[in-house]
C-alpha positions in Angstrom: -37.7 -29.5 -5.3 -38.9 -30.7 -2.2 -39.8 -27.1 -0.9 -41.7 -26.5 -4.3 -43.9 -29.6 -4.0 -45.0 -28.6 -0.7 -45.7 -25.8 -1.0 -48.2 -26.9 -4.2 -49.4 -29.0 -0.4 -47.8 -32.0 -1.1 -46.4 -34.2 1.9 -42.9 -34.8 1.1 -39.2 -34.6 2.3 -35.9 -34.1 0.3 -35.0 -37.9 0.6 -38.6 -39.0 -1.1 -38.3 -36.3 -3.9 -34.5 -37.7 -4.6 -36.0 -41.4 -4.7 -38.8 -39.3 -7.4 -36.4 -37.4 -9.1 -34.4 -40.8 -9.9 -37.4 -42.6 -11.1 -38.8 -39.9 -13.4 -35.0 -39.8 -14.6 -34.6 -35.9 -13.9 -30.9 -35.3 -12.4 -30.1 -32.0 -10.7 -27.6 -29.6 -12.8 -24.1 -28.5 -10.8 -22.4 -25.0 -11.0 -19.5 -25.0 -13.2 -16.7 -23.9 -11.9 -16.0 -19.9 -12.7 -13.0 -18.9 -14.3 -11.6 -15.8 -12.8 -9.8 -13.0 -15.1 -7.8 -10.6 -14.2 -9.4 -7.1 -13.6 -6.3 -5.7 -15.6 -4.4 -2.1 -14.5 -6.2 -0.9 -11.6 -7.6 2.7 -11.4 -10.4 3.7 -8.6 -10.3 1.3 -6.2 -13.1 1.8 -3.7 -12.8 0.6 -0.2 -14.2 -2.3 1.3 -17.1 -0.8 3.0 -19.3 -3.7 2.6 -17.6 -6.5 4.7 -19.3 -9.6 3.8 -22.4 -8.1 5.6 -25.0 -9.3 3.3 -28.0 -9.0 5.7 -29.7 -5.9 5.1 -33.1 -4.6 6.7 -34.0 -3.3 4.1 -34.6 -2.8 -0.5 -32.5 0.1 -1.9 -29.6 0.0 1.0 -27.3 -2.1 -0.8 -27.3 -3.1 -4.5 -24.1 -5.8 -5.2 -23.4 -5.7 -9.4 -20.9 -7.8 -11.2 -19.9 -8.7 -14.8 -20.3 -12.7 -16.8 -20.0 -14.1 -20.2 -22.6 -16.1 -21.9 -21.2 -18.3 -25.5 -22.5 -17.0 -28.1 -21.6 -19.1 -31.0 -17.3 -18.7 -31.5 -17.8 -15.3 -29.2 -18.8 -14.1 -25.6 -21.9 -11.8 -24.6 -21.2 -9.9 -21.7 -24.2 -9.4 -19.3 -24.0 -7.2 -16.2 -26.0 -7.7 -13.8 -27.2 -5.5 -10.5 -28.9 -7.5 -7.5 -30.5 -6.0 -4.1 -29.0 -7.7 -1.1 -32.6 -7.3 0.8 -34.5 -9.9 -1.1 -31.6 -10.8 -3.5 -33.6 -9.8 -6.3 -32.2 -8.5 -10.2 -32.8 -4.6 -10.1 -30.8 -3.9 -13.5 -28.9 -5.3 -16.5 -27.3 -5.1 -19.6 -25.6 -7.1 -22.2 -22.9 -5.5 -24.8 -20.4 -7.9 -27.0 -17.8 -5.4 -25.4 -17.0 -5.8 -21.3 -16.6 -2.2 -20.9 -17.7 0.5 -18.7 -20.6 1.5 -20.5 -22.0 -2.2 -20.1 -22.3 -1.7 -16.5 -23.1 2.0 -16.3 -26.1 0.8 -18.4 -26.9 -1.5 -15.4 -26.8 1.1 -13.2 -28.6 3.4 -15.2 -31.7 1.0 -15.2 -32.1 0.2 -11.5 -31.8 3.6 -10.4 -34.6 4.3 -12.9 -37.0 0.6 -12.0 -36.4 1.3 -8.1 -37.4 5.0 -8.1 -34.3 6.9 -8.1 -33.2 5.6 -4.3 -30.6 7.5 -2.7 -27.3 6.8 -0.5 -27.5 3.1 -2.1 -24.3 1.3 -1.6 -23.3 -0.4 -4.5 -20.7 -3.5 -4.0 -18.7 -4.9 -6.7 -15.7 -6.9 -7.5 -12.1 -4.9 -8.7 -13.1 -5.5 -12.6 -12.1 -2.8 -14.7 -15.5 -2.1 -15.4 -16.2 -0.7 -12.3 -12.9 1.3 -11.1 -13.6 3.5 -14.4 -13.6 7.3 -14.1 -17.2 6.1 -16.3 -18.6 3.9 -13.9 -17.3 6.2 -10.9 -19.0 9.0 -12.7 -22.1 7.2 -13.3 -22.5 6.4 -9.1 -21.8 10.3 -8.4 -24.2 11.5 -10.6 -27.1 9.2 -9.1 -25.9 9.6 -5.5 -24.7 6.1 -4.6 -21.5 5.0 -2.8 -19.1 2.4 -4.2 -17.9 -0.2 -2.0 -15.2 -3.2 -3.4 -14.6 -6.7 -2.9 -11.1 -6.9 -1.7 -8.6 -8.2 -4.7 -8.9 -11.9 -5.1 -11.7 -12.7 -2.6 -14.8 -13.7 -4.7 -16.8 -14.4 -1.6 -16.5 -10.6 -1.1 -19.6 -10.5 -3.4 -20.7 -14.1 -2.7 -24.8 -13.4 -3.1 -24.1 -12.6 -7.2 -21.4 -15.3 -7.7 -24.5 -17.2 -6.4 -26.7 -16.0 -9.2 -24.5 -16.0 -11.6 -23.8 -20.1 -10.7 -27.8 -20.5 -10.5 -28.3 -19.1 -14.6 -25.2 -20.9 -15.6 -26.1 -24.2 -13.7 -29.7 -23.9 -14.4 -30.8 -22.4 -17.4 -27.7 -21.3 -20.3 -27.3 -24.5 -22.4 -23.9 -26.0 -22.1 -23.1 -25.6 -25.8 -24.2 -21.8 -25.5 -26.5 -19.9 -28.2 -26.8 -19.2 -31.5 -27.3 -15.7 -31.7 -26.7 -12.7 -29.6 -31.1 -12.0 -30.0 -31.2 -15.7 -28.3 -28.9 -15.1 -25.3 -29.9 -11.7 -24.4 -34.1 -13.2 -24.8 -33.3 -16.4 -22.5 -31.2 -14.8 -20.2 -34.3 -12.2 -19.3 -36.6 -15.0 -19.4 -34.6 -16.8 -16.3 -34.1 -13.2 -14.3 -38.1 -12.4 -14.6 -38.1 -16.4 -13.5 -36.0 -15.6 -10.7 -37.4 -12.6 -9.7 -41.1 -13.5 -9.7 -41.1 -17.5 -9.0 -37.9 -19.4 -8.1 -38.0 -20.0 -4.4 -35.3 -18.8 -2.5 -33.6 -20.3 0.7 -32.5 -16.4 2.0 -35.9 -15.5 1.6 -37.4 -18.9 3.1 -37.6 -20.5 0.0 -39.7 -17.2 -1.3 -39.2 -15.4 -4.6 -37.5 -12.1 -4.4 -40.8 -10.3 -5.5 -42.7 -11.9 -3.1 -40.4 -11.3 0.1 -40.5 -7.7 -1.2 -44.2 -7.6 -1.2 -44.5 -9.2 2.5 -41.9 -6.8 3.9 -44.0 -3.6 2.6 
């Protein structure tokens, strides 16, 4: 909050911002604890190539992917996202009521098209069944994308994706969930647009991912 006010020309620090938030009745929302599920039977497990080297020097060097779930009525809507590590920009995503390889393949195809079909990208994910499937491996090969995977049970091996999903759920998604699949899709896509275009990110010196990429071009 202090950083956003400073960008608008106000002379303010974090402690004054905290006091003003208290006076206005504004409270920060903390991330809810993530619930982990077993990936099931392991299939095509790739080596841990990335090794937590999250600082990259250009766009389309490393993409990270993961899947989370959103409450829709009494069901779950699954959301797959792909993040470019350079500026932490979300470059591909997809939704489905079924968490399978089709979901992650659709997100990958979107990223490939939106980023101009780059070659030799390293794609990193956890060992979820969607990513260890033959279908997803073949999709990577079709686009010339290399694969890396986190070690089993090591969530910090994919920390940038964990942070994005944590921000999404703590800042945006209603605690009670959504009434319909359409509402959930539209609302999450609004967050992705905000996250990419206007939301300050500490990794980017409090610039948005889009601004960070533009400055590096």
